PDB file of N, H, CA, C and O in Angstrom:
ATOM      1  N   MET A   1      79.957 -44.886 279.952  1.00  0.00           N
ATOM      2  CA  MET A   1      80.072 -46.316 279.911  1.00  0.00           C
ATOM      3  C   MET A   1      80.948 -46.809 281.052  1.00  0.00           C
ATOM      4  O   MET A   1      80.611 -47.825 281.660  1.00  0.00           O
ATOM      5  N   ALA A   2      82.044 -46.152 281.376  1.00  0.00           N
ATOM      6  H   ALA A   2      82.317 -45.326 280.882  1.00  0.00           H
ATOM      7  CA  ALA A   2      83.027 -46.749 282.237  1.00  0.00           C
ATOM      8  C   ALA A   2      82.788 -46.501 283.752  1.00  0.00           C
ATOM      9  O   ALA A   2      82.468 -45.400 284.199  1.00  0.00           O
ATOM     10  N   VAL A   3      82.965 -47.586 284.482  1.00  0.00           N
ATOM     11  H   VAL A   3      83.226 -48.480 284.118  1.00  0.00           H
ATOM     12  CA  VAL A   3      82.908 -47.553 285.934  1.00  0.00           C
ATOM     13  C   VAL A   3      84.259 -48.051 286.418  1.00  0.00           C
ATOM     14  O   VAL A   3      84.698 -49.126 286.011  1.00  0.00           O
ATOM     15  N   PRO A   4      84.949 -47.268 287.306  1.00  0.00           N
ATOM     16  CA  PRO A   4      86.281 -47.696 287.736  1.00  0.00           C
ATOM     17  C   PRO A   4      86.318 -49.128 288.260  1.00  0.00           C
ATOM     18  O   PRO A   4      85.426 -49.538 289.002  1.00  0.00           O
ATOM     19  N   GLY A   5      87.321 -49.876 287.889  1.00  0.00           N
ATOM     20  H   GLY A   5      88.046 -49.543 287.286  1.00  0.00           H
ATOM     21  CA  GLY A   5      87.468 -51.243 288.366  1.00  0.00           C
ATOM     22  C   GLY A   5      86.632 -52.279 287.536  1.00  0.00           C
ATOM     23  O   GLY A   5      86.729 -53.481 287.787  1.00  0.00           O
ATOM     24  N   GLU A   6      85.867 -51.839 286.613  1.00  0.00           N
ATOM     25  H   GLU A   6      85.788 -50.863 286.409  1.00  0.00           H
ATOM     26  CA  GLU A   6      85.047 -52.729 285.795  1.00  0.00           C
ATOM     27  C   GLU A   6      85.812 -53.034 284.494  1.00  0.00           C
ATOM     28  O   GLU A   6      86.643 -52.249 284.038  1.00  0.00           O
ATOM     29  N   THR A   7      85.497 -54.209 283.914  1.00  0.00           N
ATOM     30  H   THR A   7      84.821 -54.847 284.285  1.00  0.00           H
ATOM     31  CA  THR A   7      86.068 -54.638 282.650  1.00  0.00           C
ATOM     32  C   THR A   7      84.975 -54.571 281.599  1.00  0.00           C
ATOM     33  O   THR A   7      83.857 -55.030 281.829  1.00  0.00           O
ATOM     34  N   TYR A   8      85.303 -53.990 280.424  1.00  0.00           N
ATOM     35  H   TYR A   8      86.212 -53.617 280.238  1.00  0.00           H
ATOM     36  CA  TYR A   8      84.375 -53.907 279.342  1.00  0.00           C
ATOM     37  C   TYR A   8      84.977 -54.629 278.156  1.00  0.00           C
ATOM     38  O   TYR A   8      86.195 -54.686 277.990  1.00  0.00           O
ATOM     39  N   LEU A   9      84.112 -55.173 277.346  1.00  0.00           N
ATOM     40  H   LEU A   9      83.122 -55.127 277.480  1.00  0.00           H
ATOM     41  CA  LEU A   9      84.582 -55.791 276.075  1.00  0.00           C
ATOM     42  C   LEU A   9      83.775 -55.335 274.944  1.00  0.00           C
ATOM     43  O   LEU A   9      82.579 -55.082 275.082  1.00  0.00           O
ATOM     44  N   VAL A  10      84.412 -55.219 273.789  1.00  0.00           N
ATOM     45  H   VAL A  10      85.384 -55.425 273.677  1.00  0.00           H
ATOM     46  CA  VAL A  10      83.799 -54.748 272.566  1.00  0.00           C
ATOM     47  C   VAL A  10      84.031 -55.815 271.505  1.00  0.00           C
ATOM     48  O   VAL A  10      85.179 -56.191 271.268  1.00  0.00           O
ATOM     49  N   TYR A  11      83.006 -56.302 270.875  1.00  0.00           N
ATOM     50  H   TYR A  11      82.073 -55.996 271.068  1.00  0.00           H
ATOM     51  CA  TYR A  11      83.110 -57.257 269.796  1.00  0.00           C
ATOM     52  C   TYR A  11      83.088 -56.470 268.465  1.00  0.00           C
ATOM     53  O   TYR A  11      82.197 -55.654 268.227  1.00  0.00           O
ATOM     54  N   VAL A  12      84.064 -56.732 267.631  1.00  0.00           N
ATOM     55  H   VAL A  12      84.788 -57.394 267.824  1.00  0.00           H
ATOM     56  CA  VAL A  12      84.189 -55.998 266.373  1.00  0.00           C
ATOM     57  C   VAL A  12      84.237 -56.991 265.220  1.00  0.00           C
ATOM     58  O   VAL A  12      84.934 -58.003 265.289  1.00  0.00           O
ATOM     59  N   ARG A  13      83.483 -56.690 264.148  1.00  0.00           N
ATOM     60  H   ARG A  13      82.917 -55.868 264.091  1.00  0.00           H
ATOM     61  CA  ARG A  13      83.529 -57.553 262.930  1.00  0.00           C
ATOM     62  C   ARG A  13      83.052 -56.703 261.742  1.00  0.00           C
ATOM     63  O   ARG A  13      82.127 -55.897 261.845  1.00  0.00           O
ATOM     64  N   GLY A  14      83.742 -56.929 260.599  1.00  0.00           N
ATOM     65  H   GLY A  14      84.493 -57.583 260.515  1.00  0.00           H
ATOM     66  CA  GLY A  14      83.246 -56.302 259.380  1.00  0.00           C
ATOM     67  C   GLY A  14      83.735 -54.937 259.068  1.00  0.00           C
ATOM     68  O   GLY A  14      83.259 -54.320 258.115  1.00  0.00           O
ATOM     69  N   THR A  15      84.709 -54.409 259.863  1.00  0.00           N
ATOM     70  H   THR A  15      85.095 -54.911 260.637  1.00  0.00           H
ATOM     71  CA  THR A  15      85.190 -53.083 259.591  1.00  0.00           C
ATOM     72  C   THR A  15      86.602 -52.937 260.105  1.00  0.00           C
ATOM     73  O   THR A  15      87.009 -53.589 261.066  1.00  0.00           O
ATOM     74  N   THR A  16      87.359 -52.043 259.426  1.00  0.00           N
ATOM     75  H   THR A  16      87.029 -51.513 258.645  1.00  0.00           H
ATOM     76  CA  THR A  16      88.679 -51.641 259.955  1.00  0.00           C
ATOM     77  C   THR A  16      88.631 -50.131 260.206  1.00  0.00           C
ATOM     78  O   THR A  16      89.656 -49.533 260.536  1.00  0.00           O
ATOM     79  N   ASP A  17      87.465 -49.509 260.055  1.00  0.00           N
ATOM     80  H   ASP A  17      86.633 -49.995 259.787  1.00  0.00           H
ATOM     81  CA  ASP A  17      87.284 -48.130 260.368  1.00  0.00           C
ATOM     82  C   ASP A  17      87.436 -47.904 261.890  1.00  0.00           C
ATOM     83  O   ASP A  17      87.146 -48.804 262.678  1.00  0.00           O
ATOM     84  N   ALA A  18      87.865 -46.771 262.278  1.00  0.00           N
ATOM     85  H   ALA A  18      88.100 -46.039 261.638  1.00  0.00           H
ATOM     86  CA  ALA A  18      87.985 -46.466 263.732  1.00  0.00           C
ATOM     87  C   ALA A  18      86.647 -46.522 264.392  1.00  0.00           C
ATOM     88  O   ALA A  18      85.673 -45.956 263.896  1.00  0.00           O
ATOM     89  N   LEU A  19      86.589 -47.211 265.526  1.00  0.00           N
ATOM     90  H   LEU A  19      87.380 -47.671 265.929  1.00  0.00           H
ATOM     91  CA  LEU A  19      85.423 -47.240 266.403  1.00  0.00           C
ATOM     92  C   LEU A  19      85.730 -46.321 267.552  1.00  0.00           C
ATOM     93  O   LEU A  19      86.756 -46.472 268.214  1.00  0.00           O
ATOM     94  N   GLU A  20      84.874 -45.391 267.794  1.00  0.00           N
ATOM     95  H   GLU A  20      84.040 -45.268 267.257  1.00  0.00           H
ATOM     96  CA  GLU A  20      85.094 -44.445 268.887  1.00  0.00           C
ATOM     97  C   GLU A  20      84.198 -44.823 270.056  1.00  0.00           C
ATOM     98  O   GLU A  20      82.972 -44.816 269.950  1.00  0.00           O
ATOM     99  N   LEU A  21      84.835 -45.155 271.174  1.00  0.00           N
ATOM    100  H   LEU A  21      85.831 -45.161 271.261  1.00  0.00           H
ATOM    101  CA  LEU A  21      84.132 -45.536 272.386  1.00  0.00           C
ATOM    102  C   LEU A  21      84.122 -44.391 273.388  1.00  0.00           C
ATOM    103  O   LEU A  21      85.175 -43.821 273.677  1.00  0.00           O
ATOM    104  N   ASP A  22      82.947 -44.038 273.929  1.00  0.00           N
ATOM    105  H   ASP A  22      82.092 -44.501 273.694  1.00  0.00           H
ATOM    106  CA  ASP A  22      82.818 -43.001 274.902  1.00  0.00           C
ATOM    107  C   ASP A  22      82.971 -43.629 276.288  1.00  0.00           C
ATOM    108  O   ASP A  22      82.114 -44.402 276.718  1.00  0.00           O
ATOM    109  N   LEU A  23      84.054 -43.300 276.982  1.00  0.00           N
ATOM    110  H   LEU A  23      84.750 -42.672 276.632  1.00  0.00           H
ATOM    111  CA  LEU A  23      84.340 -43.918 278.292  1.00  0.00           C
ATOM    112  C   LEU A  23      84.039 -42.988 279.457  1.00  0.00           C
ATOM    113  O   LEU A  23      84.542 -43.200 280.561  1.00  0.00           O
ATOM    114  N   GLY A  24      83.239 -41.978 279.234  1.00  0.00           N
ATOM    115  H   GLY A  24      82.830 -41.806 278.337  1.00  0.00           H
ATOM    116  CA  GLY A  24      82.861 -41.067 280.305  1.00  0.00           C
ATOM    117  C   GLY A  24      83.707 -39.833 280.373  1.00  0.00           C
ATOM    118  O   GLY A  24      84.792 -39.792 279.792  1.00  0.00           O
ATOM    119  N   ALA A  25      83.247 -38.843 281.058  1.00  0.00           N
ATOM    120  H   ALA A  25      82.366 -38.877 281.530  1.00  0.00           H
ATOM    121  CA  ALA A  25      83.875 -37.569 281.105  1.00  0.00           C
ATOM    122  C   ALA A  25      85.137 -37.490 281.946  1.00  0.00           C
ATOM    123  O   ALA A  25      85.984 -36.625 281.725  1.00  0.00           O
ATOM    124  N   ARG A  26      85.264 -38.403 282.921  1.00  0.00           N
ATOM    125  H   ARG A  26      84.576 -39.106 283.101  1.00  0.00           H
ATOM    126  CA  ARG A  26      86.379 -38.374 283.815  1.00  0.00           C
ATOM    127  C   ARG A  26      87.574 -39.143 283.256  1.00  0.00           C
ATOM    128  O   ARG A  26      87.396 -40.222 282.692  1.00  0.00           O
ATOM    129  N   GLN A  27      88.744 -38.629 283.394  1.00  0.00           N
ATOM    130  H   GLN A  27      88.889 -37.752 283.852  1.00  0.00           H
ATOM    131  CA  GLN A  27      89.938 -39.289 282.931  1.00  0.00           C
ATOM    132  C   GLN A  27      90.235 -40.526 283.779  1.00  0.00           C
ATOM    133  O   GLN A  27      90.184 -40.456 285.007  1.00  0.00           O
ATOM    134  N   ARG A  28      90.543 -41.655 283.139  1.00  0.00           N
ATOM    135  H   ARG A  28      90.584 -41.711 282.142  1.00  0.00           H
ATOM    136  CA  ARG A  28      90.837 -42.905 283.852  1.00  0.00           C
ATOM    137  C   ARG A  28      91.929 -43.691 283.131  1.00  0.00           C
ATOM    138  O   ARG A  28      92.189 -43.510 281.941  1.00  0.00           O
ATOM    139  N   ARG A  29      92.544 -44.559 283.900  1.00  0.00           N
ATOM    140  H   ARG A  29      92.333 -44.706 284.866  1.00  0.00           H
ATOM    141  CA  ARG A  29      93.560 -45.461 283.305  1.00  0.00           C
ATOM    142  C   ARG A  29      92.870 -46.773 282.943  1.00  0.00           C
ATOM    143  O   ARG A  29      92.074 -47.303 283.718  1.00  0.00           O
ATOM    144  N   PHE A  30      93.186 -47.291 281.752  1.00  0.00           N
ATOM    145  H   PHE A  30      93.832 -46.860 281.122  1.00  0.00           H
ATOM    146  CA  PHE A  30      92.664 -48.554 281.257  1.00  0.00           C
ATOM    147  C   PHE A  30      93.826 -49.446 280.802  1.00  0.00           C
ATOM    148  O   PHE A  30      94.792 -48.981 280.197  1.00  0.00           O
ATOM    149  N   SER A  31      93.705 -50.696 281.101  1.00  0.00           N
ATOM    150  H   SER A  31      92.920 -51.074 281.592  1.00  0.00           H
ATOM    151  CA  SER A  31      94.594 -51.710 280.521  1.00  0.00           C
ATOM    152  C   SER A  31      93.798 -52.265 279.325  1.00  0.00           C
ATOM    153  O   SER A  31      92.654 -52.694 279.473  1.00  0.00           O
ATOM    154  N   ILE A  32      94.423 -52.247 278.152  1.00  0.00           N
ATOM    155  H   ILE A  32      95.352 -51.899 278.032  1.00  0.00           H
ATOM    156  CA  ILE A  32      93.674 -52.577 276.946  1.00  0.00           C
ATOM    157  C   ILE A  32      94.339 -53.768 276.231  1.00  0.00           C
ATOM    158  O   ILE A  32      95.539 -53.758 275.957  1.00  0.00           O
ATOM    159  N   ARG A  33      93.527 -54.786 275.939  1.00  0.00           N
ATOM    160  H   ARG A  33      92.552 -54.794 276.161  1.00  0.00           H
ATOM    161  CA  ARG A  33      94.015 -55.961 275.244  1.00  0.00           C
ATOM    162  C   ARG A  33      93.140 -56.283 274.065  1.00  0.00           C
ATOM    163  O   ARG A  33      91.949 -55.973 274.074  1.00  0.00           O
ATOM    164  N   GLU A  34      93.704 -56.899 273.051  1.00  0.00           N
ATOM    165  H   GLU A  34      94.672 -57.151 273.044  1.00  0.00           H
ATOM    166  CA  GLU A  34      93.004 -57.270 271.833  1.00  0.00           C
ATOM    167  C   GLU A  34      93.073 -58.813 271.741  1.00  0.00           C
ATOM    168  O   GLU A  34      94.130 -59.415 271.928  1.00  0.00           O
ATOM    169  N   PHE A  35      91.948 -59.407 271.457  1.00  0.00           N
ATOM    170  H   PHE A  35      91.089 -58.917 271.305  1.00  0.00           H
ATOM    171  CA  PHE A  35      91.873 -60.888 271.394  1.00  0.00           C
ATOM    172  C   PHE A  35      91.338 -61.325 270.013  1.00  0.00           C
ATOM    173  O   PHE A  35      90.335 -60.803 269.526  1.00  0.00           O
ATOM    174  N   ASN A  36      92.034 -62.295 269.403  1.00  0.00           N
ATOM    175  H   ASN A  36      92.849 -62.719 269.798  1.00  0.00           H
ATOM    176  CA  ASN A  36      91.667 -62.845 268.091  1.00  0.00           C
ATOM    177  C   ASN A  36      90.943 -64.156 268.401  1.00  0.00           C
ATOM    178  O   ASN A  36      91.618 -65.135 268.719  1.00  0.00           O
ATOM    179  N   PRO A  37      89.608 -64.236 268.329  1.00  0.00           N
ATOM    180  CA  PRO A  37      88.893 -65.471 268.626  1.00  0.00           C
ATOM    181  C   PRO A  37      89.130 -66.590 267.642  1.00  0.00           C
ATOM    182  O   PRO A  37      88.827 -67.744 267.945  1.00  0.00           O
ATOM    183  N   ARG A  38      89.665 -66.286 266.466  1.00  0.00           N
ATOM    184  H   ARG A  38      89.911 -65.348 266.219  1.00  0.00           H
ATOM    185  CA  ARG A  38      89.915 -67.308 265.467  1.00  0.00           C
ATOM    186  C   ARG A  38      91.149 -68.124 265.835  1.00  0.00           C
ATOM    187  O   ARG A  38      91.170 -69.341 265.652  1.00  0.00           O
ATOM    188  N   SER A  39      92.176 -67.455 266.353  1.00  0.00           N
ATOM    189  H   SER A  39      92.159 -66.466 266.502  1.00  0.00           H
ATOM    190  CA  SER A  39      93.428 -68.140 266.668  1.00  0.00           C
ATOM    191  C   SER A  39      93.605 -68.377 268.159  1.00  0.00           C
ATOM    192  O   SER A  39      94.428 -69.198 268.565  1.00  0.00           O
ATOM    193  N   GLY A  40      92.830 -67.653 268.987  1.00  0.00           N
ATOM    194  H   GLY A  40      92.162 -66.986 268.657  1.00  0.00           H
ATOM    195  CA  GLY A  40      92.995 -67.752 270.451  1.00  0.00           C
ATOM    196  C   GLY A  40      94.149 -66.862 270.965  1.00  0.00           C
ATOM    197  O   GLY A  40      94.434 -66.880 272.162  1.00  0.00           O
ATOM    198  N   GLU A  41      94.776 -66.135 270.148  1.00  0.00           N
ATOM    199  H   GLU A  41      94.545 -66.120 269.175  1.00  0.00           H
ATOM    200  CA  GLU A  41      95.901 -65.251 270.537  1.00  0.00           C
ATOM    201  C   GLU A  41      95.379 -63.916 271.023  1.00  0.00           C
ATOM    202  O   GLU A  41      94.352 -63.408 270.572  1.00  0.00           O
ATOM    203  N   SER A  42      96.137 -63.369 271.969  1.00  0.00           N
ATOM    204  H   SER A  42      96.970 -63.782 272.336  1.00  0.00           H
ATOM    205  CA  SER A  42      95.823 -61.994 272.409  1.00  0.00           C
ATOM    206  C   SER A  42      97.109 -61.203 272.505  1.00  0.00           C
ATOM    207  O   SER A  42      98.217 -61.739 272.549  1.00  0.00           O
ATOM    208  N   ARG A  43      96.897 -59.878 272.534  1.00  0.00           N
ATOM    209  H   ARG A  43      95.997 -59.443 272.498  1.00  0.00           H
ATOM    210  CA  ARG A  43      98.099 -59.026 272.680  1.00  0.00           C
ATOM    211  C   ARG A  43      97.680 -57.810 273.489  1.00  0.00           C
ATOM    212  O   ARG A  43      96.540 -57.351 273.414  1.00  0.00           O
ATOM    213  N   THR A  44      98.606 -57.310 274.246  1.00  0.00           N
ATOM    214  H   THR A  44      99.532 -57.683 274.308  1.00  0.00           H
ATOM    215  CA  THR A  44      98.375 -56.127 275.043  1.00  0.00           C
ATOM    216  C   THR A  44      98.596 -54.900 274.163  1.00  0.00           C
ATOM    217  O   THR A  44      99.642 -54.739 273.534  1.00  0.00           O
ATOM    218  N   ILE A  45      97.580 -54.045 274.141  1.00  0.00           N
ATOM    219  H   ILE A  45      96.731 -54.176 274.652  1.00  0.00           H
ATOM    220  CA  ILE A  45      97.697 -52.807 273.415  1.00  0.00           C
ATOM    221  C   ILE A  45      98.428 -51.775 274.306  1.00  0.00           C
ATOM    222  O   ILE A  45      99.227 -50.968 273.830  1.00  0.00           O
ATOM    223  N   GLY A  46      98.124 -51.835 275.598  1.00  0.00           N
ATOM    224  H   GLY A  46      97.475 -52.490 275.985  1.00  0.00           H
ATOM    225  CA  GLY A  46      98.851 -50.966 276.555  1.00  0.00           C
ATOM    226  C   GLY A  46      97.974 -50.481 277.677  1.00  0.00           C
ATOM    227  O   GLY A  46      96.785 -50.790 277.759  1.00  0.00           O
ATOM    228  N   ASN A  47      98.595 -49.716 278.533  1.00  0.00           N
ATOM    229  H   ASN A  47      99.560 -49.464 278.466  1.00  0.00           H
ATOM    230  CA  ASN A  47      97.898 -49.039 279.657  1.00  0.00           C
ATOM    231  C   ASN A  47      97.845 -47.549 279.221  1.00  0.00           C
ATOM    232  O   ASN A  47      98.865 -46.938 278.903  1.00  0.00           O
ATOM    233  N   GLN A  48      96.637 -47.011 279.220  1.00  0.00           N
ATOM    234  H   GLN A  48      95.809 -47.508 279.478  1.00  0.00           H
ATOM    235  CA  GLN A  48      96.481 -45.677 278.722  1.00  0.00           C
ATOM    236  C   GLN A  48      95.563 -44.883 279.623  1.00  0.00           C
ATOM    237  O   GLN A  48      94.558 -45.397 280.116  1.00  0.00           O
ATOM    238  N   MET A  49      95.918 -43.611 279.838  1.00  0.00           N
ATOM    239  H   MET A  49      96.734 -43.194 279.438  1.00  0.00           H
ATOM    240  CA  MET A  49      95.001 -42.673 280.468  1.00  0.00           C
ATOM    241  C   MET A  49      94.088 -42.191 279.357  1.00  0.00           C
ATOM    242  O   MET A  49      94.541 -41.670 278.338  1.00  0.00           O
ATOM    243  N   ILE A  50      92.792 -42.373 279.573  1.00  0.00           N
ATOM    244  H   ILE A  50      92.424 -42.796 280.402  1.00  0.00           H
ATOM    245  CA  ILE A  50      91.838 -41.991 278.548  1.00  0.00           C
ATOM    246  C   ILE A  50      90.854 -40.973 279.111  1.00  0.00           C
ATOM    247  O   ILE A  50      90.230 -41.206 280.146  1.00  0.00           O
ATOM    248  N   ASN A  51      90.728 -39.890 278.449  1.00  0.00           N
ATOM    249  H   ASN A  51      91.236 -39.702 277.608  1.00  0.00           H
ATOM    250  CA  ASN A  51      89.771 -38.805 278.839  1.00  0.00           C
ATOM    251  C   ASN A  51      88.688 -38.789 277.812  1.00  0.00           C
ATOM    252  O   ASN A  51      88.814 -38.158 276.763  1.00  0.00           O
ATOM    253  N   ARG A  52      87.612 -39.491 278.114  1.00  0.00           N
ATOM    254  H   ARG A  52      87.510 -40.004 278.966  1.00  0.00           H
ATOM    255  CA  ARG A  52      86.370 -39.546 277.344  1.00  0.00           C
ATOM    256  C   ARG A  52      86.379 -40.499 276.195  1.00  0.00           C
ATOM    257  O   ARG A  52      85.639 -41.481 276.248  1.00  0.00           O
ATOM    258  N   LYS A  53      87.169 -40.294 275.137  1.00  0.00           N
ATOM    259  H   LYS A  53      87.770 -39.496 275.094  1.00  0.00           H
ATOM    260  CA  LYS A  53      87.067 -41.105 273.919  1.00  0.00           C
ATOM    261  C   LYS A  53      88.257 -41.992 273.743  1.00  0.00           C
ATOM    262  O   LYS A  53      89.390 -41.614 274.040  1.00  0.00           O
ATOM    263  N   TYR A  54      87.986 -43.202 273.246  1.00  0.00           N
ATOM    264  H   TYR A  54      87.066 -43.509 273.004  1.00  0.00           H
ATOM    265  CA  TYR A  54      89.066 -44.126 272.848  1.00  0.00           C
ATOM    266  C   TYR A  54      88.735 -44.643 271.414  1.00  0.00           C
ATOM    267  O   TYR A  54      87.617 -45.072 271.128  1.00  0.00           O
ATOM    268  N   LYS A  55      89.732 -44.579 270.559  1.00  0.00           N
ATOM    269  H   LYS A  55      90.640 -44.230 270.791  1.00  0.00           H
ATOM    270  CA  LYS A  55      89.522 -45.063 269.204  1.00  0.00           C
ATOM    271  C   LYS A  55      90.250 -46.366 269.011  1.00  0.00           C
ATOM    272  O   LYS A  55      91.407 -46.518 269.400  1.00  0.00           O
ATOM    273  N   TYR A  56      89.549 -47.311 268.399  1.00  0.00           N
ATOM    274  H   TYR A  56      88.609 -47.188 268.083  1.00  0.00           H
ATOM    275  CA  TYR A  56      90.137 -48.653 268.136  1.00  0.00           C
ATOM    276  C   TYR A  56      89.948 -48.964 266.661  1.00  0.00           C
ATOM    277  O   TYR A  56      88.869 -48.769 266.101  1.00  0.00           O
ATOM    278  N   ASN A  57      91.020 -49.453 266.039  1.00  0.00           N
ATOM    279  H   ASN A  57      91.897 -49.612 266.494  1.00  0.00           H
ATOM    280  CA  ASN A  57      90.990 -49.925 264.656  1.00  0.00           C
ATOM    281  C   ASN A  57      91.339 -51.363 264.667  1.00  0.00           C
ATOM    282  O   ASN A  57      92.436 -51.736 265.084  1.00  0.00           O
ATOM    283  N   ALA A  58      90.408 -52.214 264.205  1.00  0.00           N
ATOM    284  H   ALA A  58      89.517 -51.912 263.867  1.00  0.00           H
ATOM    285  CA  ALA A  58      90.691 -53.658 264.065  1.00  0.00           C
ATOM    286  C   ALA A  58      91.728 -53.902 262.988  1.00  0.00           C
ATOM    287  O   ALA A  58      91.761 -53.179 261.992  1.00  0.00           O
ATOM    288  N   PRO A  59      92.586 -54.919 263.167  1.00  0.00           N
ATOM    289  CA  PRO A  59      93.622 -55.190 262.155  1.00  0.00           C
ATOM    290  C   PRO A  59      93.068 -55.635 260.810  1.00  0.00           C
ATOM    291  O   PRO A  59      93.706 -55.434 259.776  1.00  0.00           O
ATOM    292  N   ASP A  60      91.854 -56.253 260.819  1.00  0.00           N
ATOM    293  H   ASP A  60      91.336 -56.416 261.659  1.00  0.00           H
ATOM    294  CA  ASP A  60      91.228 -56.734 259.571  1.00  0.00           C
ATOM    295  C   ASP A  60      89.718 -56.768 259.809  1.00  0.00           C
ATOM    296  O   ASP A  60      89.250 -56.354 260.870  1.00  0.00           O
ATOM    297  N   ARG A  61      88.949 -57.262 258.825  1.00  0.00           N
ATOM    298  H   ARG A  61      89.329 -57.599 257.964  1.00  0.00           H
ATOM    299  CA  ARG A  61      87.495 -57.245 258.915  1.00  0.00           C
ATOM    300  C   ARG A  61      86.928 -58.493 259.616  1.00  0.00           C
ATOM    301  O   ARG A  61      85.708 -58.645 259.687  1.00  0.00           O
ATOM    302  N   GLU A  62      87.764 -59.364 260.119  1.00  0.00           N
ATOM    303  H   GLU A  62      88.755 -59.240 260.061  1.00  0.00           H
ATOM    304  CA  GLU A  62      87.316 -60.537 260.801  1.00  0.00           C
ATOM    305  C   GLU A  62      86.915 -60.227 262.232  1.00  0.00           C
ATOM    306  O   GLU A  62      86.847 -59.062 262.624  1.00  0.00           O
ATOM    307  N   ASP A  63      86.645 -61.286 263.027  1.00  0.00           N
ATOM    308  H   ASP A  63      86.701 -62.232 262.708  1.00  0.00           H
ATOM    309  CA  ASP A  63      86.248 -61.095 264.413  1.00  0.00           C
ATOM    310  C   ASP A  63      87.404 -60.662 265.320  1.00  0.00           C
ATOM    311  O   ASP A  63      88.509 -61.199 265.242  1.00  0.00           O
ATOM    312  N   TRP A  64      87.128 -59.697 266.163  1.00  0.00           N
ATOM    313  H   TRP A  64      86.230 -59.261 266.226  1.00  0.00           H
ATOM    314  CA  TRP A  64      88.077 -59.208 267.157  1.00  0.00           C
ATOM    315  C   TRP A  64      87.294 -58.886 268.456  1.00  0.00           C
ATOM    316  O   TRP A  64      86.124 -58.507 268.405  1.00  0.00           O
ATOM    317  N   VAL A  65      87.933 -59.038 269.560  1.00  0.00           N
ATOM    318  H   VAL A  65      88.884 -59.345 269.601  1.00  0.00           H
ATOM    319  CA  VAL A  65      87.384 -58.621 270.874  1.00  0.00           C
ATOM    320  C   VAL A  65      88.391 -57.748 271.548  1.00  0.00           C
ATOM    321  O   VAL A  65      89.571 -58.093 271.626  1.00  0.00           O
ATOM    322  N   VAL A  66      87.945 -56.623 272.036  1.00  0.00           N
ATOM    323  H   VAL A  66      86.987 -56.343 271.972  1.00  0.00           H
ATOM    324  CA  VAL A  66      88.848 -55.667 272.731  1.00  0.00           C
ATOM    325  C   VAL A  66      88.395 -55.623 274.214  1.00  0.00           C
ATOM    326  O   VAL A  66      87.215 -55.416 274.496  1.00  0.00           O
ATOM    327  N   PHE A  67      89.315 -55.813 275.124  1.00  0.00           N
ATOM    328  H   PHE A  67      90.274 -55.981 274.895  1.00  0.00           H
ATOM    329  CA  PHE A  67      89.057 -55.753 276.577  1.00  0.00           C
ATOM    330  C   PHE A  67      89.604 -54.437 277.088  1.00  0.00           C
ATOM    331  O   PHE A  67      90.760 -54.094 276.842  1.00  0.00           O
ATOM    332  N   LEU A  68      88.765 -53.702 277.802  1.00  0.00           N
ATOM    333  H   LEU A  68      87.826 -53.980 278.002  1.00  0.00           H
ATOM    334  CA  LEU A  68      89.172 -52.465 278.459  1.00  0.00           C
ATOM    335  C   LEU A  68      88.931 -52.649 279.964  1.00  0.00           C
ATOM    336  O   LEU A  68      87.791 -52.707 280.424  1.00  0.00           O
ATOM    337  N   GLU A  69      90.038 -52.740 280.718  1.00  0.00           N
ATOM    338  H   GLU A  69      90.964 -52.693 280.345  1.00  0.00           H
ATOM    339  CA  GLU A  69      89.937 -52.949 282.166  1.00  0.00           C
ATOM    340  C   GLU A  69      90.226 -51.683 282.875  1.00  0.00           C
ATOM    341  O   GLU A  69      91.359 -51.203 282.848  1.00  0.00           O
ATOM    342  N   GLY A  70      89.214 -51.103 283.533  1.00  0.00           N
ATOM    343  H   GLY A  70      88.294 -51.493 283.555  1.00  0.00           H
ATOM    344  CA  GLY A  70      89.399 -49.876 284.250  1.00  0.00           C
ATOM    345  C   GLY A  70      90.235 -50.065 285.511  1.00  0.00           C
ATOM    346  O   GLY A  70      90.136 -51.081 286.199  1.00  0.00           O
ATOM    347  N   ARG A  71      91.038 -49.084 285.787  1.00  0.00           N
ATOM    348  H   ARG A  71      91.118 -48.259 285.228  1.00  0.00           H
ATOM    349  CA  ARG A  71      91.938 -49.141 286.935  1.00  0.00           C
ATOM    350  C   ARG A  71      91.574 -48.063 287.942  1.00  0.00           C
ATOM    351  O   ARG A  71      92.220 -47.947 288.983  1.00  0.00           O
TER     352      ARG A  71
END
């Protein structure tokens, strides 16, 4: 899925189970943010080196958007 320098977003609703995203075989750094479309608030999850898989758990079962910006 991941191309260096590209931004990806994932829309999540209806689950708090871990979603596993396959970001490719090569290790990369991502800046990761979570956005609550109901309130308009966002928070930085962090900058992480990810090798292949990233797991995300939504805080609740409502709407969430996760931004993964490749570096």
